[in-house]
C-alpha positions as CSV (number, residue, x, y, z in Angstrom):
1,X,6.3,-32.3,-25.8
2,X,9.0,-34.8,-26.6
3,X,6.6,-37.5,-26.4
4,X,4.2,-35.8,-29.0
5,X,7.0,-35.2,-31.3
6,X,8.0,-38.9,-31.0
7,X,4.4,-40.0,-31.7
8,X,4.1,-37.5,-34.7
9,X,7.3,-38.7,-36.4
10,X,6.6,-42.4,-35.4
11,X,3.3,-41.9,-37.4
12,X,5.1,-40.4,-40.2
13,X,7.6,-43.5,-40.4
14,X,4.6,-46.1,-40.1
15,X,2.8,-44.4,-42.8
16,X,5.6,-44.1,-45.1
17,X,6.6,-47.7,-44.9
18,X,3.3,-49.1,-45.0
19,X,1.3,-47.1,-47.6
20,X,3.9,-45.4,-49.9
21,X,5.1,-47.8,-52.7
22,X,8.6,-47.0,-54.0
23,X,8.8,-46.1,-57.9
24,X,11.2,-48.9,-58.4
25,X,10.1,-52.1,-60.1
26,X,11.0,-55.3,-58.2
27,X,12.8,-53.5,-55.5
28,X,15.7,-53.1,-57.8
29,X,17.1,-49.5,-58.0
30,X,19.5,-50.0,-60.8
31,X,17.0,-51.6,-63.1
32,X,13.8,-49.7,-62.2
33,X,11.2,-49.4,-65.0
34,X,13.6,-50.8,-67.7
35,X,13.5,-52.9,-70.8
36,X,16.5,-55.0,-70.9
37,X,17.2,-56.9,-74.2
38,X,19.2,-60.3,-74.1
39,X,21.1,-61.8,-77.2
40,X,21.1,-65.7,-77.8
41,X,24.0,-66.2,-75.2
42,X,21.6,-64.2,-72.6
43,X,24.0,-61.3,-72.6
44,X,22.4,-57.8,-72.3
45,X,23.1,-55.9,-75.5
46,X,20.6,-53.0,-74.8
47,X,18.8,-51.5,-72.0
48,X,15.9,-49.1,-72.5
49,X,14.2,-47.1,-69.7
50,X,10.5,-47.2,-70.6
51,X,9.8,-43.5,-69.5
52,X,12.7,-42.1,-71.3
53,X,13.4,-41.9,-74.9
54,X,17.2,-41.3,-74.7
55,X,20.2,-43.4,-74.6
56,X,20.9,-45.3,-71.3
57,X,23.5,-47.6,-70.3
58,X,23.9,-49.2,-66.9
59,X,27.3,-49.7,-65.3
60,X,28.3,-51.1,-61.8
61,X,29.2,-48.6,-59.2
62,X,32.7,-50.5,-58.9
63,X,33.4,-49.6,-62.6
64,X,33.0,-45.8,-62.1
65,X,36.0,-44.1,-61.1
66,X,36.0,-42.8,-57.5
67,X,36.7,-39.3,-58.8
68,X,33.5,-39.2,-60.7
69,X,31.7,-40.5,-57.6
70,X,33.3,-38.1,-55.2
71,X,32.7,-35.0,-57.5
72,X,29.0,-35.8,-58.0
73,X,28.4,-36.3,-54.1
74,X,30.3,-33.0,-53.5
75,X,28.3,-31.1,-56.0
76,X,24.8,-32.6,-55.5
77,X,24.7,-33.7,-51.9
78,X,27.9,-33.4,-49.8
79,X,26.4,-35.0,-46.6
80,X,24.8,-37.8,-48.6
81,X,26.8,-40.7,-46.6
82,X,25.5,-39.3,-43.3
83,X,21.8,-38.1,-43.7
84,X,18.6,-40.3,-43.5
85,X,17.7,-39.8,-47.2
86,X,17.4,-35.9,-47.0
87,X,19.7,-33.2,-45.9
88,X,18.0,-31.0,-43.2
89,X,20.7,-28.3,-43.3
90,X,20.6,-28.2,-47.0
91,X,16.6,-27.7,-47.1
92,X,16.8,-25.1,-44.3
93,X,19.6,-23.2,-46.5
94,X,17.5,-23.4,-49.5
95,X,14.4,-22.0,-47.6
96,X,16.4,-19.0,-46.4
97,X,17.9,-18.4,-49.9
98,X,14.5,-18.5,-51.7
99,X,13.0,-16.3,-49.1
100,X,15.9,-13.8,-49.4
101,X,15.8,-13.6,-53.1
102,X,12.0,-13.7,-53.3
103,X,11.9,-16.5,-55.7
104,X,13.0,-20.3,-56.0
105,X,16.6,-20.2,-56.5
106,X,17.5,-23.3,-54.7
107,X,15.7,-26.6,-54.0
108,X,17.9,-28.5,-51.5
109,X,17.2,-32.0,-53.0
110,X,19.8,-34.4,-52.4
111,X,20.9,-37.4,-54.4
112,X,18.1,-39.7,-53.0
113,X,15.4,-37.2,-53.5
114,X,16.6,-36.6,-57.2
115,X,16.5,-40.3,-57.5
116,X,13.0,-40.5,-56.6
117,X,12.2,-37.6,-58.8
118,X,13.8,-39.2,-61.8
119,X,11.6,-42.2,-61.4
120,X,8.2,-40.5,-60.5
121,X,8.7,-37.9,-63.4
122,X,6.0,-35.6,-62.2
123,X,5.8,-32.4,-64.3
124,X,4.3,-30.3,-61.7
125,X,5.8,-30.2,-58.0
126,X,3.8,-28.7,-55.2
127,X,4.1,-28.8,-51.6
128,X,2.3,-32.1,-51.4
129,X,4.4,-33.6,-54.0
130,X,7.6,-32.4,-52.1
131,X,6.4,-34.0,-49.0
132,X,5.7,-37.2,-50.7
133,X,9.2,-37.0,-52.3
134,X,10.7,-36.5,-49.0
135,X,8.9,-39.5,-47.3
136,X,9.9,-41.7,-50.3
137,X,13.5,-40.6,-49.8
138,X,13.5,-41.6,-46.2
139,X,12.0,-45.0,-47.0
140,X,14.4,-45.6,-49.8
141,X,17.4,-44.7,-47.6
142,X,16.2,-47.3,-45.0
143,X,15.8,-50.2,-47.5
144,X,18.8,-49.7,-49.6
145,X,22.4,-48.9,-49.1
146,X,24.3,-45.7,-49.8
147,X,26.2,-47.3,-52.5
148,X,23.1,-48.7,-54.2
149,X,21.4,-45.4,-54.2
150,X,24.4,-43.7,-55.5
151,X,24.9,-46.2,-58.3
152,X,21.3,-45.9,-59.1
153,X,21.6,-42.2,-59.4
154,X,24.8,-42.1,-61.7
155,X,23.0,-44.5,-64.0
156,X,19.8,-42.5,-64.2
157,X,20.8,-38.8,-63.8
158,X,20.2,-36.9,-67.0
159,X,23.2,-35.0,-68.6
160,X,21.7,-33.6,-71.7
161,X,21.8,-34.7,-75.3
162,X,19.4,-37.7,-74.6
163,X,22.2,-39.1,-72.3
164,X,20.9,-40.9,-69.2
165,X,23.6,-41.9,-66.7
166,X,27.4,-41.4,-66.6
167,X,28.0,-44.3,-69.1
168,X,25.9,-42.8,-71.7
169,X,27.1,-39.2,-71.0
170,X,30.9,-40.3,-71.3
171,X,30.1,-42.2,-74.6
172,X,28.0,-39.1,-76.2
173,X,30.3,-36.1,-75.0
174,X,33.7,-37.9,-75.1
175,X,33.2,-41.2,-76.9
176,X,34.6,-43.0,-73.9
177,X,33.6,-45.4,-71.2
178,X,33.6,-44.0,-67.6
179,X,36.8,-45.6,-66.8
180,X,38.6,-43.9,-69.8
181,X,37.6,-40.4,-68.6
182,X,40.4,-38.3,-67.3
183,X,39.8,-36.0,-64.1
184,X,39.2,-33.0,-66.2
185,X,36.6,-34.7,-68.4
186,X,34.7,-36.1,-65.2
187,X,34.6,-32.6,-63.5
188,X,33.2,-31.1,-66.7
189,X,30.4,-33.9,-66.9
190,X,29.6,-33.6,-63.2
191,X,28.5,-30.0,-63.6
192,X,26.1,-30.8,-66.4
193,X,22.9,-32.3,-64.7
194,X,22.2,-29.0,-62.8
195,X,21.0,-27.7,-66.0
196,X,21.6,-30.0,-69.0
197,X,20.0,-27.8,-71.7
198,X,21.6,-24.4,-70.4
199,X,25.1,-26.1,-70.1
200,X,24.9,-28.3,-73.4
201,X,28.4,-28.0,-74.7
202,X,27.5,-28.9,-78.3
203,X,25.3,-25.9,-78.2
204,X,26.2,-23.5,-75.4
205,X,30.0,-24.3,-74.8
206,X,30.5,-20.8,-73.2
207,X,27.9,-21.6,-70.6
208,X,29.2,-25.0,-70.1
209,X,32.9,-23.7,-69.3
210,X,31.4,-21.1,-66.8
211,X,29.7,-24.0,-65.2
212,X,32.8,-25.8,-65.1
213,X,34.8,-22.8,-63.3
214,X,31.9,-23.1,-60.7
215,X,32.3,-26.7,-60.2
216,X,36.1,-26.5,-59.8
217,X,35.7,-23.7,-57.2
218,X,33.2,-25.9,-55.2
219,X,35.5,-29.1,-55.4
220,X,38.4,-27.0,-54.5
221,X,36.5,-25.5,-51.4
222,X,35.8,-29.1,-50.2
223,X,39.3,-30.4,-50.7
224,X,38.5,-32.6,-53.6
225,X,42.0,-32.0,-55.5
226,X,44.3,-32.8,-52.9
227,X,43.1,-36.5,-53.2
228,X,43.7,-36.7,-57.0
229,X,46.3,-34.0,-58.1
230,X,48.4,-31.3,-56.9
231,X,47.8,-27.6,-57.7
232,X,45.0,-28.7,-60.1
233,X,47.7,-29.7,-62.7
234,X,45.3,-32.3,-63.9
235,X,43.0,-29.6,-65.3
236,X,45.8,-28.7,-67.6
237,X,44.7,-31.3,-70.2
238,X,42.5,-29.4,-72.7
239,X,39.0,-30.8,-73.1
240,X,38.3,-32.4,-76.4
241,X,34.7,-33.2,-77.2
242,X,34.0,-36.0,-79.5
243,X,30.4,-37.1,-80.1
244,X,30.1,-40.8,-79.7
245,X,29.0,-42.7,-82.7
246,X,28.1,-46.2,-81.5
247,X,25.9,-45.4,-78.6
248,X,23.6,-48.2,-79.5
249,X,24.2,-51.7,-80.6
250,X,22.1,-52.8,-83.5
251,X,19.5,-49.7,-83.3
252,X,17.5,-50.9,-86.3
253,X,17.3,-54.4,-84.7
254,X,16.2,-52.8,-81.4
255,X,13.5,-50.7,-83.5
256,X,12.0,-53.9,-85.1
257,X,12.1,-55.7,-81.7
258,X,10.3,-52.7,-80.0
259,X,7.5,-53.2,-82.6
260,X,7.1,-56.9,-81.9
261,X,7.2,-56.3,-78.1
262,X,4.3,-53.8,-78.4
263,X,2.1,-56.6,-79.9
264,X,3.0,-58.5,-76.8
265,X,2.7,-55.9,-74.1
266,X,0.9,-52.6,-75.1
267,X,2.2,-50.9,-71.9
268,X,5.8,-51.3,-71.0
269,X,5.8,-48.5,-68.4
270,X,6.3,-49.1,-64.7
271,X,7.7,-52.5,-65.2
272,X,10.9,-54.3,-65.2
273,X,11.0,-56.2,-68.5
274,X,13.5,-58.7,-69.9
275,X,13.1,-59.4,-73.6
276,X,15.0,-62.6,-74.7
277,X,15.7,-62.2,-78.6
278,X,17.4,-64.1,-81.3
279,X,20.1,-61.5,-81.8
280,X,23.7,-62.7,-82.4
281,X,26.3,-60.2,-81.5
282,X,29.2,-62.1,-83.0
283,X,27.4,-62.2,-86.3
284,X,26.3,-58.7,-85.9
285,X,29.7,-57.6,-85.5
286,X,31.1,-59.5,-88.5
287,X,28.4,-58.4,-90.8
288,X,28.8,-54.6,-89.7
289,X,32.6,-54.9,-90.3
290,X,32.1,-56.6,-93.8
291,X,29.6,-53.7,-94.7
292,X,32.0,-51.0,-93.7
293,X,34.8,-52.5,-95.6
294,X,32.8,-53.1,-98.9
295,X,31.1,-49.8,-99.1
296,X,34.5,-48.1,-98.6
297,X,35.6,-49.8,-101.7
298,X,32.4,-48.7,-103.7
299,X,32.5,-45.2,-103.1
300,X,33.7,-44.2,-106.4
301,X,30.5,-45.9,-107.8
302,X,28.4,-43.7,-105.5
303,X,27.5,-46.7,-103.4
304,X,27.1,-45.3,-99.8
305,X,25.0,-47.6,-98.0
306,X,24.0,-51.3,-97.4
307,X,21.5,-53.4,-95.3
308,X,21.8,-57.1,-94.3
309,X,19.4,-59.6,-92.7
310,X,20.5,-62.9,-91.3
311,X,18.0,-65.5,-90.3
312,X,18.6,-68.6,-88.3
313,X,16.8,-71.7,-89.8
314,X,16.6,-73.9,-86.6
315,X,15.6,-71.2,-84.3
316,X,13.2,-69.6,-86.8
317,X,14.6,-66.3,-85.4
318,X,16.2,-63.0,-87.0
319,X,19.7,-63.2,-85.9
320,X,21.0,-59.9,-87.4
321,X,19.2,-57.0,-88.9
322,X,21.3,-54.0,-90.1
323,X,19.5,-51.3,-91.7
324,X,22.3,-49.1,-92.8
325,X,26.1,-48.8,-92.6
326,X,26.2,-46.4,-89.9
327,X,23.0,-45.5,-88.1
328,X,24.4,-42.1,-86.9
329,X,25.8,-40.9,-90.2
330,X,23.5,-38.3,-91.2
331,X,25.2,-37.8,-94.6
332,X,24.0,-41.2,-95.6
333,X,20.5,-40.8,-93.8
334,X,21.8,-43.6,-91.5
335,X,18.8,-43.7,-89.5
336,X,16.8,-45.0,-92.3
337,X,16.1,-48.8,-92.0
338,X,16.6,-50.1,-95.4
339,X,16.1,-53.6,-94.3
340,X,12.3,-52.7,-93.9
341,X,12.1,-49.9,-96.7
342,X,10.2,-51.0,-99.7
343,X,12.2,-51.2,-103.0
344,X,12.2,-53.2,-106.3
345,X,14.3,-56.5,-105.7
346,X,15.2,-57.3,-109.4
347,X,16.2,-60.8,-110.2
348,X,16.2,-62.1,-106.8
349,X,12.4,-62.8,-107.3
350,X,13.1,-65.1,-110.2
351,X,13.5,-68.3,-108.2
352,X,9.9,-68.1,-106.9
353,X,8.7,-68.1,-110.3
354,X,10.5,-71.3,-111.3
355,X,9.6,-73.0,-108.1
356,X,5.9,-72.3,-109.2
357,X,6.6,-73.8,-112.6
358,X,8.1,-76.9,-110.9
359,X,4.9,-77.3,-109.1
360,X,3.4,-77.9,-112.4
361,X,5.6,-80.9,-113.4
362,X,8.4,-78.8,-115.1
363,X,11.9,-79.8,-114.2
364,X,15.3,-78.1,-114.3
365,X,15.8,-79.9,-117.6
366,X,12.6,-78.2,-119.1
367,X,13.3,-75.9,-122.0
368,X,12.4,-72.5,-122.5
369,X,12.9,-70.2,-125.8
370,X,15.2,-67.4,-124.6
371,X,14.7,-65.3,-127.8
372,X,12.9,-62.0,-128.9
373,X,9.5,-61.3,-127.1
374,X,7.3,-58.3,-128.1
375,X,4.5,-57.6,-125.5
376,X,2.0,-54.6,-124.8
377,X,1.5,-53.1,-121.4
378,X,-1.9,-52.3,-120.2
379,X,-1.5,-48.8,-121.4
380,X,-0.9,-50.3,-124.9
381,X,2.9,-49.5,-124.9
382,X,5.3,-52.0,-126.4
383,X,7.1,-54.1,-123.9
384,X,10.2,-56.0,-125.1
385,X,12.1,-57.6,-122.1
386,X,16.1,-57.8,-122.7
387,X,18.7,-59.8,-120.9
388,X,21.3,-58.2,-118.8
389,X,23.9,-58.5,-121.5
390,X,21.4,-57.9,-124.4
391,X,22.0,-61.2,-125.9
392,X,19.5,-63.9,-126.7
393,X,20.3,-67.7,-126.1
394,X,17.6,-69.5,-128.0
395,X,16.5,-73.0,-126.5
396,X,17.9,-73.3,-122.8
397,X,17.0,-75.4,-119.9
398,X,15.4,-73.9,-116.8
399,X,18.7,-74.6,-115.0
400,X,20.6,-72.4,-117.5
401,X,17.9,-69.7,-117.7
402,X,17.8,-69.4,-113.9
403,X,21.3,-69.8,-113.0
404,X,22.4,-67.1,-115.5
405,X,19.3,-65.0,-114.8
406,X,18.0,-64.6,-118.2
407,X,15.1,-62.1,-118.3
408,X,13.4,-63.1,-121.3
409,X,13.1,-66.8,-120.2
410,X,11.9,-65.6,-116.8
411,X,8.9,-63.7,-118.6
412,X,8.1,-66.6,-120.6
413,X,8.0,-69.0,-117.6
414,X,5.9,-66.5,-115.7
415,X,3.6,-66.4,-118.9
416,X,3.3,-70.4,-118.5
417,X,2.5,-70.3,-114.7
418,X,0.2,-67.2,-115.1
419,X,0.8,-63.8,-113.3
420,X,-2.4,-64.3,-111.1
421,X,-0.9,-67.4,-109.7
422,X,2.3,-65.8,-109.3
423,X,1.0,-62.8,-107.4
424,X,-1.1,-64.9,-105.2
425,X,2.3,-67.1,-104.4
426,X,4.0,-63.8,-103.7
427,X,1.5,-62.8,-101.3
428,X,1.4,-66.1,-99.7
429,X,5.2,-65.8,-99.2
430,X,4.7,-62.6,-97.2
431,X,5.3,-59.9,-99.7
432,X,3.0,-56.8,-99.3
433,X,2.1,-56.4,-102.9
434,X,-1.3,-54.7,-102.7
435,X,-2.0,-53.7,-106.2
436,X,-3.8,-55.9,-108.8
437,X,-2.6,-58.1,-111.4
438,X,-2.8,-55.4,-114.2
439,X,-0.7,-53.2,-112.2
440,X,2.2,-55.6,-112.0
441,X,2.1,-57.6,-115.2
442,X,4.6,-60.1,-116.3
443,X,7.5,-57.9,-115.0
444,X,6.3,-59.2,-111.6
445,X,8.9,-62.0,-111.9
446,X,11.8,-59.5,-112.7
447,X,11.1,-57.7,-109.3
448,X,9.0,-54.7,-110.4
449,X,6.9,-55.1,-107.3
450,X,8.3,-53.1,-104.3
451,X,9.0,-55.3,-101.3
452,X,11.2,-55.3,-98.2
453,X,14.8,-57.1,-97.6
454,X,13.3,-58.5,-94.4
455,X,10.4,-60.2,-96.1
456,X,12.7,-61.4,-99.0
457,X,14.9,-63.0,-96.8
458,X,11.9,-64.7,-94.9
459,X,10.6,-65.9,-98.2
460,X,14.0,-67.4,-99.1
461,X,13.7,-69.8,-96.2
462,X,11.2,-71.8,-97.9
463,X,13.7,-73.3,-100.1
464,X,16.0,-74.7,-97.1
465,X,13.0,-75.5,-95.1
466,X,11.3,-78.0,-97.2
467,X,9.1,-75.5,-99.0
468,X,7.4,-74.5,-95.7
469,X,7.3,-70.7,-94.8
470,X,7.7,-70.1,-91.0
471,X,7.5,-66.4,-89.6
472,X,11.0,-65.5,-88.4
473,X,10.6,-63.5,-85.3
474,X,12.8,-61.2,-83.1
475,X,11.5,-62.3,-79.7
476,X,11.8,-65.6,-78.0
477,X,10.3,-64.9,-74.7
478,X,9.4,-61.9,-72.2
479,X,9.6,-61.7,-68.5
480,X,7.7,-58.9,-66.8
481,X,8.7,-58.2,-63.3
482,X,10.5,-61.6,-63.1
483,X,7.5,-63.6,-64.4
484,X,7.3,-65.2,-67.9
485,X,4.4,-63.8,-69.7
486,X,5.3,-64.8,-73.2
487,X,7.0,-67.8,-74.8
488,X,7.1,-68.2,-78.5
489,X,4.6,-71.0,-79.3
490,X,5.7,-73.8,-81.8
491,X,4.7,-73.3,-85.3
492,X,4.0,-75.7,-88.0
493,X,4.6,-73.6,-91.0
494,X,2.8,-72.9,-94.1
495,X,3.4,-75.1,-97.1
496,X,4.0,-73.1,-100.2
497,X,6.2,-75.4,-102.5
498,X,6.7,-79.1,-102.5
499,X,10.0,-80.6,-101.1
500,X,10.9,-81.5,-104.7
501,X,10.5,-78.0,-106.1
502,X,12.7,-76.5,-103.4
503,X,15.4,-79.2,-104.1
504,X,15.5,-78.2,-107.7
505,X,15.8,-74.4,-106.7
506,X,18.5,-75.3,-104.2
507,X,20.6,-77.4,-106.7
508,X,20.3,-74.7,-109.5
509,X,21.2,-71.6,-107.2
510,X,24.2,-73.7,-105.8
511,X,25.4,-74.8,-109.3
512,X,28.5,-73.0,-109.9
513,X,29.1,-74.4,-113.3
514,X,25.6,-73.6,-114.4
515,X,25.9,-69.9,-113.7
516,X,29.5,-69.5,-115.0
517,X,28.4,-68.1,-118.3
518,X,27.3,-64.9,-116.7
519,X,29.3,-64.9,-113.6
520,X,32.4,-66.8,-114.1
521,X,33.6,-69.7,-112.1
522,X,35.3,-67.7,-109.3
523,X,32.6,-65.2,-108.6
524,X,31.7,-63.9,-105.1
525,X,28.9,-66.5,-105.1
526,X,31.4,-69.3,-104.8
527,X,31.9,-70.0,-101.2
528,X,33.9,-72.5,-99.1
529,X,30.8,-74.0,-97.4
530,X,27.7,-75.4,-99.4
531,X,25.6,-72.6,-100.3
532,X,23.0,-71.2,-102.8
533,X,22.6,-67.7,-104.1
534,X,20.8,-65.5,-106.5
535,X,21.6,-61.7,-107.4
536,X,19.4,-58.9,-108.4
537,X,19.9,-55.5,-109.9
538,X,17.0,-53.0,-110.4
539,X,16.5,-50.9,-113.5
540,X,18.9,-47.8,-113.7
541,X,21.1,-49.4,-111.1
542,X,19.3,-47.9,-108.1
543,X,19.5,-51.0,-106.0
544,X,21.4,-54.2,-106.1
545,X,20.8,-57.4,-104.1
546,X,22.2,-60.9,-103.3
547,X,20.1,-63.5,-101.4
548,X,21.1,-66.8,-100.6
549,X,21.4,-69.6,-97.8
550,X,23.4,-72.4,-96.4
551,X,21.9,-75.2,-94.2
552,X,21.7,-73.0,-91.1
553,X,21.2,-69.5,-92.3
554,X,19.6,-67.2,-94.8
555,X,21.4,-64.1,-95.8
556,X,20.1,-61.1,-97.6
557,X,22.0,-58.2,-98.6
558,X,20.8,-54.8,-100.3
559,X,23.4,-52.2,-101.4
560,X,22.4,-48.7,-102.6
561,X,21.4,-45.4,-101.2
562,X,18.8,-44.4,-98.7
563,X,17.7,-41.3,-100.8
564,X,17.3,-43.7,-103.9
565,X,20.2,-41.9,-106.0
566,X,21.7,-43.8,-108.9
567,X,24.8,-46.2,-108.5
568,X,27.4,-46.2,-111.2
569,X,27.6,-49.5,-112.8
570,X,27.2,-51.5,-109.6
571,X,25.3,-54.7,-109.9
572,X,24.3,-57.5,-107.4
573,X,27.4,-59.3,-108.4
574,X,29.8,-56.5,-107.8
575,X,28.0,-54.6,-105.0
576,X,25.9,-57.0,-102.9
577,X,27.7,-60.3,-103.6
578,X,31.0,-59.5,-102.0
579,X,29.1,-58.6,-98.7
580,X,27.0,-61.7,-98.9
581,X,30.1,-63.9,-99.7
582,X,32.1,-62.6,-96.6
583,X,29.0,-62.9,-94.4
584,X,28.7,-66.6,-95.5
585,X,32.3,-67.2,-94.7
586,X,32.1,-65.6,-91.2
587,X,29.1,-67.8,-90.2
588,X,29.7,-70.2,-87.4
589,X,32.1,-73.3,-88.8
590,X,31.1,-75.5,-86.0
591,X,27.9,-76.5,-87.7
592,X,26.3,-79.9,-86.8
593,X,25.4,-82.4,-89.3
594,X,23.0,-80.8,-91.9
595,X,20.7,-81.9,-94.6
596,X,22.1,-81.0,-98.2
597,X,19.7,-81.6,-101.1
598,X,20.6,-81.6,-104.7
599,X,18.6,-81.5,-107.8
600,X,17.6,-85.0,-109.0
601,X,16.0,-86.6,-112.0
602,X,12.3,-86.1,-112.4
603,X,10.3,-87.5,-109.3
604,X,13.3,-88.2,-107.3
605,X,13.8,-87.0,-103.9
606,X,16.7,-88.2,-102.0
607,X,18.4,-86.2,-99.1
608,X,22.0,-85.7,-98.4
609,X,23.6,-85.0,-95.1
610,X,27.1,-83.2,-95.2
611,X,29.5,-82.8,-92.6
612,X,31.3,-79.4,-93.4
613,X,34.7,-80.4,-92.3
614,X,35.7,-81.6,-95.8
615,X,35.4,-78.5,-97.8
616,X,37.0,-78.8,-101.3
617,X,39.8,-76.7,-102.3
618,X,40.9,-75.3,-105.6
619,X,43.1,-78.4,-106.3
620,X,40.4,-81.2,-105.7
621,X,38.4,-82.8,-108.4
622,X,35.3,-83.9,-106.8
623,X,32.8,-81.4,-105.9
624,X,30.3,-84.0,-104.6
625,X,29.8,-86.3,-102.9
626,X,32.2,-85.0,-100.2
627,X,34.1,-87.4,-98.2
628,X,32.0,-88.4,-95.0
629,X,28.7,-87.3,-96.7
630,X,25.7,-89.2,-95.5
631,X,22.7,-89.9,-98.0
632,X,19.3,-90.6,-96.6
633,X,17.0,-92.7,-98.8
634,X,13.3,-91.6,-98.5
635,X,12.0,-94.6,-100.2
636,X,10.5,-92.6,-103.3
637,X,10.9,-93.8,-106.8
638,X,14.0,-92.8,-109.1
639,X,16.2,-91.6,-106.0
640,X,19.7,-90.7,-107.1
641,X,23.1,-89.5,-105.8
642,X,24.7,-86.9,-107.9
643,X,28.6,-87.2,-108.7
644,X,29.9,-83.8,-109.7
645,X,33.6,-82.9,-110.6
646,X,35.3,-79.8,-111.8
647,X,36.8,-81.5,-115.0
648,X,35.5,-84.0,-117.4
649,X,36.7,-87.0,-115.3
650,X,36.5,-90.7,-115.5
651,X,34.4,-92.1,-112.5
652,X,34.6,-95.4,-110.6
653,X,32.1,-96.5,-108.1
654,X,33.4,-99.0,-105.5
655,X,36.1,-99.9,-107.8
656,X,33.9,-100.5,-111.0
657,X,34.0,-98.1,-114.0
658,X,31.1,-95.5,-113.8
659,X,31.4,-93.5,-117.0
660,X,33.0,-90.1,-117.9
661,X,31.7,-86.7,-117.5
662,X,31.5,-83.8,-115.0
663,X,28.2,-84.9,-113.7
664,X,26.8,-88.4,-113.1
665,X,23.6,-89.7,-111.7
666,X,23.7,-92.9,-109.6
667,X,20.1,-93.9,-109.8
668,X,18.6,-96.3,-107.4
669,X,21.4,-96.4,-105.0
670,X,22.0,-99.1,-102.2
671,X,22.3,-98.8,-98.5
672,X,25.8,-99.1,-97.3
673,X,29.3,-97.4,-97.5
674,X,30.5,-96.7,-101.0
675,X,33.6,-95.0,-102.6
676,X,33.8,-92.8,-105.8
677,X,37.0,-92.2,-107.6
678,X,37.6,-89.4,-110.0
679,X,40.5,-89.6,-112.5
680,X,41.8,-86.7,-114.7
681,X,45.1,-87.3,-116.6
682,X,47.4,-88.1,-113.7
683,X,45.2,-86.9,-110.9
684,X,43.3,-89.2,-108.8
685,X,41.0,-88.6,-106.0
686,X,38.7,-90.6,-103.9
687,X,35.8,-89.8,-101.7
688,X,33.8,-92.1,-99.6
689,X,30.2,-91.6,-98.3
690,X,27.2,-93.6,-96.7
691,X,23.8,-94.2,-97.7
692,X,21.2,-95.1,-95.1
693,X,17.5,-95.8,-95.1
């Protein structure tokens, strides 16, 4: 008889270990069936269990307080550390209780069985399933240590309110980490997994408190309190629920990354997946802080929300995407991702119109008549565009018109290049404008077509990237079950504008003097590092924007309300620009040597390399060239170095008089090291630079 029992159980063991696969991917309990998202420093910033839609956050067992661990074990499986994956006594007790009551009132499943169940996620459990679960529990207990199993359980058990794992529960119910929980809070949480819906404290607090009393009795009966407090004094601290508001880092970034991941891996279940992204946690934190500060200051103007996109030129990746000020704030509809919502972008669209004009041999010095214009719409209605200040400026250069964002001039330049050409260019840039030319008309250049902030930021990268449009992505590479299945391929980019056209745009948008008529010399568009920027404000002040770039990053900012309600006299320069400015100032300062390109005389095409260590201050005279700049000659005709100063100065080049003025062009410069001097009254300043071929 004993021999037969031995053969029976041996057969069960062999079958269990040979033919029953564990529901854990890659043999790793704690990371089973999960998608882990890594930032640019290969740090996990979000983990998503592919078979659950809730909030999950993993934590090592050593970082979970011992009283949390012990309370869970005593409640769920007090002989956990001694049985072989299941507790025979608990199962026998459950059978007798169920027979006595005439219905199922107890399951008898221990921690290991519950862990198996959490990963199998079988909705209907019959006797065959229970046997399957039992055998898998035995196999799991054989292959893994008790601590590994307990850690995995505490990281996956459901506490309610979409919280999977103790770290998520501590955050959602008390806005704390597990280490910050006091004993009373830990005991309260330990009782929730038995019936998360019935004991949900946000909805059924009375039931939750009754459950807590039962938990306290069970723990007291098992001598729990003598190890942590005398006479249960630790329970005197009243419970204070505080719903956690920061359960996810960059939730809108994750949403967009998931969309991109779905195109790479349609089925993400039953796998251990690692997604390497371009996410920059440091920049995200800085941008989030800037948004919160600025929006608080704009509340009186009925401004409640903002969105930010930051693109890394070198990586061709999305470093930051923030869709709203606070994802969890329902009052502002924080869940709405304003970075991918379709809205009119106002004057931020104008640079593309002028770039198209530059493609047809116009230059920044070309003239346009900024005076009254009468047109008719497709419906025969009069259309008379007005400038922001309702003034007219007569004959102006393209530089003045774009820098100061004159609407009449932009309309006339759009007439010259043609609406159909403009619409085709916009589509080539990635804007999803699906209507025909007649629908948009000339107002297309003023931003009447609805676009997304993410697409607008991507389009702006054509200026610092030599006129080429590259797709900026969220995902760099993907591993599935330890194997690389996707690496982003190299991309050549699509040529939209010539390099010269983009240089013209860069120089105009970075010219603080040129825009001073409308924005002043000390507007938020002026930064301590080289940058170029353009603001935009839509009709009736619904939305305002600031778009711009440095050599390394493009930064786009939208300010408004998710529900489209009106702002009170908040424009791009007062609403979005301060956010844009502070984010530009927060960008990494240890930037490598990079290319700075200035607008040059017609047909010229020089490049300038700037080291950002020599940023001019308010007391300096020379704006450019900066001390230490390096200019690269391309060998084209009429190349030039531009000298700019804050005052009308007397210039010297290599000790020789070079004329007077705030701006001078040194045409056909020579290779070598040179020094420029600027003299204004008693102030003299010198800046040395190098020209290479």
